[in-house]
C-alpha positions, -999 to 999 in steps of 0.1 A, spaced: -805 394 261 -769 404 251 -766 429 220 -733 436 204 -732 472 190 -707 477 164 -693 512 157 -664 532 146 -670 561 168 -673 558 207 -664 583 234 -638 599 236 -634 594 198 -666 610 185 -667 633 156 -702 628 141 -738 621 146 -735 583 144 -710 583 174 -734 605 193 -763 581 185 -744 549 196 -732 566 228 -766 574 241 -784 545 227 -758 521 244 -764 540 278 -802 537 276 -802 500 263 -779 492 292 -807 501 316 -826 470 305 -803 445 287 -766 435 285 -747 456 260 -713 451 243 -699 481 225 -672 471 201 -655 504 187 -623 516 172 -597 527 195 -583 517 229 -615 522 250 -622 496 278 -652 499 302 -672 475 324 -700 495 341 -731 475 352 -747 461 319 -724 482 297 -692 467 284 -670 487 260 -641 472 240 -619 492 215 -600 475 187 -570 483 169 -563 475 132 -542 444 124 -508 462 119 -495 435 93 -522 439 68 -510 469 50 -472 460 51 -458 460 15 -487 476 -2 -492 511 -16 -498 537 11 -532 549 -7 -546 513 2 -538 514 38 -570 528 52 -591 503 33 -571 474 44 -572 485 81 -608 490 78 -614 455 67 -590 442 95 -609 459 121 -642 443 111 -624 409 115 -609 419 149 -644 431 161 -664 402 147 -643 375 165 -654 391 200 -692 384 192 -694 347 198 -713 353 232 -738 378 220 -776 371 210 -780 398 184 -756 421 165 -762 457 157 -740 478 133 -738 514 128 -723 529 95 -706 510 68 -672 510 84 -683 481 107 -710 466 84 -689 436 76 -684 426 112 -723 424 116 -725 404 82 -698 380 92 -711 374 128 -745 365 113 -728 338 91 -704 325 117 -724 327 150 -760 324 137 -773 354 153 -798 380 140 -782 410 123 -796 446 127 -781 475 107 -788 513 113 -784 535 84 -771 569 93 -763 577 57 -761 559 24 -729 556 2 -749 559 -32 -762 593 -21 -728 606 -12 -708 605 -44 -685 633 -31 -670 605 -7 -650 595 -36 -630 627 -29 -622 615 6 -619 578 0 -605 574 -34 -609 539 -45 -619 531 -10 -654 545 -21 -660 514 -42 -652 492 -12 -673 512 12 -703 511 -12 -698 472 -17 -696 468 21 -728 488 27 -749 471 0 -738 437 10 -747 441 47 -780 461 40 -792 433 17 -783 406 42 -795 423 75 -825 408 91 -837 444 99 -827 477 88 -833 507 110 -838 540 91 -833 571 113 -862 589 95 -890 582 70 -870 601 44 -840 577 50 -864 547 45 -875 561 10 -837 567 2 -829 531 10 -857 517 -11 -845 539 -40 -808 530 -36 -815 492 -30 -849 484 -46 -842 447 -39 -849 451 -2 -884 442 11 -901 474 26 -913 454 56 -876 447 68 -870 485 72 -880 500 105 -881 537 112 -866 547 146 -855 582 151 -824 596 167 -827 610 202 -815 636 226 -805 635 263 -829 661 277 -812 663 312 -778 671 295 -789 693 267 -807 723 284 -805 760 279 -777 775 302 -769 811 310 -732 803 313 -712 821 285 -675 812 297 -670 792 265 -680 822 244 -653 843 261 -627 815 257 -632 814 219 -633 850 212 -672 852 209 -687 886 220 -716 877 243 -733 910 239 -738 907 203 -763 884 188 -746 856 168 -755 830 141 -741 795 150 -728 765 128 -716 732 146 -704 705 126 -675 689 104 -661 704 74 -675 682 47 -695 687 14 -723 671 31 -727 696 61 -727 725 37 -707 749 58 -693 767 29 -728 777 18 -733 795 51 -699 811 47 -711 823 12 -743 836 29 -724 860 52 -722 890 29 -760 889 25 -765 890 63 -770 924 80 -737 943 82 -716 935 112 -736 902 120 -714 881 144 -711 844 129 -696 817 148 -683 787 128 -676 758 151 -661 737 123 -633 711 123 -624 676 112 -622 683 75 -627 653 52 -597 663 29 -568 687 27 -586 702 -4 -618 710 14 -598 724 44 -580 747 21 -613 757 4 -629 766 36 -598 786 49 -599 805 16 -636 814 18 -635 825 56 -603 846 49 -622 864 20 -655 870 39 -636 881 70 -625 910 48 -660 922 46 -672 912 82 -646 913 109 -670 895 133 -666 861 119 -652 837 146 -639 803 135 -635 777 161 -613 752 140 -619 721 163 -647 700 179 -655 717 212 -664 698 243 -701 689 249 -706 716 278 -689 741 256 -712 732 226 -743 735 249 -731 772 259 -729 780 222 -763 765 214 -778 783 245 -766 818 237 -771 816 198 -795 841 183 -799 816 153 -786 781 146 -779 773 111 -777 738 95 -770 741 58 -766 704 50 -771 692 15 -776 657 26 -789 647 59 -806 614 69 -815 630 103 -795 657 117 -790 651 155 -774 686 155 -808 703 151 -820 683 182 -791 696 201 -797 731 192 -835 730 197 -831 713 231 -811 743 241 -839 768 228 -820 778 198 -842 787 168 -831 768 136 -826 777 101 -820 745 81 -820 732 45 -852 714 36 -838 682 30 -838 645 42 -846 638 79 -843 675 86 -879 678 75 -891 655 103 -872 674 129 -874 711 122 -911 723 118 -913 752 93 -925 786 110 -930 767 142 -894 757 155 -875 776 129 -873 779 91 -867 754 63 -849 766 32 -856 746 1 -831 741 -27 -830 722 -60 -806 694 -59 -784 681 -86 -797 646 -94 -760 631 -93 -741 650 -67 -770 662 -46 -753 696 -42 -774 727 -47 -782 733 -84 -778 770 -77 -755 774 -48 -757 812 -48 -794 813 -45 -793 787 -17 -768 810 3 -789 841 -4 -820 822 8 -802 810 40 -792 846 46 -829 859 41 -844 835 68 -814 841 92 -820 879 88 -856 875 94 -850 860 130 -822 884 137 -846 913 130 -874 897 151 -860 883 184 -894 879 198 -902 854 171 -868 837 175 -875 832 210 -909 817 204 -893 793 178 -867 783 204 -893 774 231 -914 755 205 -881 735 195 -877 725 231 -912 714 236 -910 693 203 -877 675 213 -893 667 247 -924 652 232 -907 633 202 -871 626 206 -863 611 242 -838 584 242 -859 562 266 -886 558 240 -861 551 212 -843 525 232 -877 509 239 -885 507 202 -850 491 196 -853 464 222 -889 456 209 -873 452 176 -845 427 190 -871 408 207 -893 403 176 -862 392 156 -852 366 184 -887 354 186 -890 349 150 -857 330 148 -868 307 177 -900 299 161 -883 292 127 -858 271 145 -886 250 162 -903 248 128 -872 233 111 -869 204 136 
């Protein structure tokens, strides 16, 4: 069996959870089947069963058009460039709307089964219009077209499956399969190394609250910043936050951090995505990890923190509810969501509630340690990549068998 994994992100160009997912899934799948990864960039790798090919946009496509349409046109061109390389695969599997049309077209042209993993849903991310402009209409169309045509849709949580059925009621529930994200348990382990803390100006002798993620509306980092005045005086807060969606949200983040730093001088902002070993050090030494996302189909970031024994304080939304166990591996913080934007209806209350739970763990380090140990145990029992790859291959085989039987029946 030869699968074509389609993705925008692949190392070294990874900035979000979908890229992390495809990286580890491809490595695990390649232990059993042939895997072609088609991604954006100039990557090239042939290593055993794993073959990685980067793709660049067709440079001519945007010439002579308004600059604001360049990204949308280049995205379409990349889908075509990627799709034409799929003639020799047995099954195509796409990740995120950015490459959804490559899978849709490969199914039509090469008559192969089409699997699509939903890492998020465009109808539930209305704020993306701020980032994409008119491209949001295109991304929504691409996602809808692909999801309704896919032979199987993988939801990364049961909550995501429910979201899919609400957003696209035309889809049959039996076509949606829940397969969780995973974590590399050998790589993500607690380490005593604190050299990265020194490098970035974090005081390893003072307990700190950690955020790791992109600067986006979805990840909710500004809600954590607004919680800082409600934390115990002098609490060290480490914001490992980069890759802003837009210049506007970058400016908003900077203003909020500058304001809160006048109240608390122990706010450390690492304005980039750190290396994986550095992130593991930050997780391992954190007193509390905070995930204040307002929309999160799964939240790989919580797995990473839990694998490194960090107790988690996270928003009670989406797939996070299936990862973090309240009062066992951390605390879940509920909030009322605006039905249109999904933002907190009362952002001030949400920030205060985050601060309350963070403060509880800072005040009771024994409880925090117990939560951290329980978190590690949970990821070991539920989120190993080996089990996730097996479920994925089983789905591939079922689709190929069904297609073979249908073909014989048609003769």
